[in-house]
C-alpha positions in Angstrom: 25.5 204.9 116.1 25.5 208.2 114.2 27.4 209.2 111.1 31.2 209.0 111.1 32.9 212.2 109.8 36.5 212.5 108.8 37.7 216.1 107.9 40.7 218.2 107.2 43.6 215.9 107.1 46.1 214.2 104.8 46.5 210.4 104.6 49.8 209.7 103.0 51.8 206.6 102.0 49.4 204.0 103.4 50.1 200.3 102.4 47.7 197.4 102.8 45.9 194.7 100.8 42.7 196.7 100.7 41.9 200.3 101.6 45.5 201.3 101.9 44.8 204.7 103.5 41.2 204.1 104.7 39.0 201.0 104.8 35.4 200.9 106.0 35.0 197.3 106.9 34.2 198.2 110.5 31.4 200.7 109.6 28.1 198.9 110.2 25.9 198.1 107.2 23.6 201.1 106.7 26.2 203.4 108.3 27.0 206.9 107.0 30.5 208.0 106.3 31.3 211.6 105.5 34.8 212.5 104.3 35.5 216.2 103.9 38.6 218.0 102.7 40.9 215.0 102.9 43.9 214.4 100.8 44.9 210.8 99.9 48.5 210.8 98.7 50.7 208.0 97.5 48.5 205.2 98.9 49.0 201.7 97.5 46.9 198.6 97.9 48.0 195.1 96.8 44.3 194.3 96.0 41.8 197.1 95.9 41.1 200.6 97.0 44.5 202.3 97.0 43.1 205.4 98.7 39.8 204.2 100.1 37.7 201.0 100.1 34.0 201.2 100.9 31.8 198.2 101.4 29.1 196.4 103.3 26.1 198.7 102.8 27.8 202.0 103.7 26.5 205.3 102.5 29.7 207.3 101.8 30.0 211.0 100.8 33.3 212.6 99.8 33.5 216.4 99.4 36.5 218.4 98.4 38.9 215.5 98.5 42.1 215.0 96.5 43.5 211.7 95.4 47.1 211.8 94.1 49.2 208.9 92.9 47.1 206.3 94.6 47.4 202.7 93.1 45.8 199.3 93.5 47.0 196.1 91.9 43.5 194.9 91.1 40.7 197.5 91.4 40.1 201.1 92.3 43.4 203.0 92.2 41.8 205.8 94.3 38.5 204.3 95.4 37.0 200.8 95.4 33.3 200.6 96.3 32.3 196.9 96.6 29.2 194.8 96.7 26.4 196.3 98.7 27.7 199.8 99.1 24.4 201.7 99.2 25.6 204.9 97.7 29.0 206.5 96.9 28.8 210.3 96.3 31.9 212.2 95.2 31.6 216.0 95.1 34.2 218.6 94.1 37.0 216.1 94.3 40.1 215.5 92.1 42.0 212.5 90.9 45.6 212.8 89.6 48.0 210.0 88.7 45.8 207.2 90.2 46.0 203.8 88.5 45.4 200.1 88.7 46.9 197.2 86.9 43.8 195.0 87.1 42.4 193.6 83.9 40.1 190.8 85.2 36.3 190.9 85.2 36.2 192.5 88.7 39.2 194.7 88.2 40.0 198.1 86.8 39.1 201.7 87.6 42.2 203.9 87.9 40.2 206.5 89.8 37.0 204.7 90.9 35.9 201.1 90.7 32.3 200.4 91.6 30.7 196.9 91.9 27.0 196.7 92.7 27.1 200.3 93.9 25.3 203.5 93.0 27.8 206.2 92.3 27.0 210.0 92.0 29.8 212.3 90.7 29.3 216.1 90.8 31.7 219.0 90.3 
C-alpha cells in the first residue's frame, strides 16, 4: 500500500486510552503517514498520545500542524511515538497548552514523548 495522507482538517475533543484524536495502530510496519495542516484541539488520552499516537515501525511526517490543549495521563500530551517508530518528523508545527501527568520511567513529554524513535524537529 502507498502512503497515507491526512490534510486540511480539525480533530477536536477526541477521547480514548491511546491516540485520542488519531492512532496509527492499523498502519502497517514500514508504512508512511503524512499529516499536513491538521489541527488537534482538546484531545485527551487516559494513557498516551493525547493528539496522536504513532507506533509499529511507521514513518510519520507532520507539517504545519497545531496541537492545542491536548493531554495524556501518562505520556505524550500532544504526540506519543512508541517503540519501533522508524522516524517522526515534525515541521513548522506548534504546541500550546499540551501536558501530561506521567512521572514514571516511560511517561512524560507534555508536547512529544518518544521511546526508541528517531525524532526530527524543524521550524
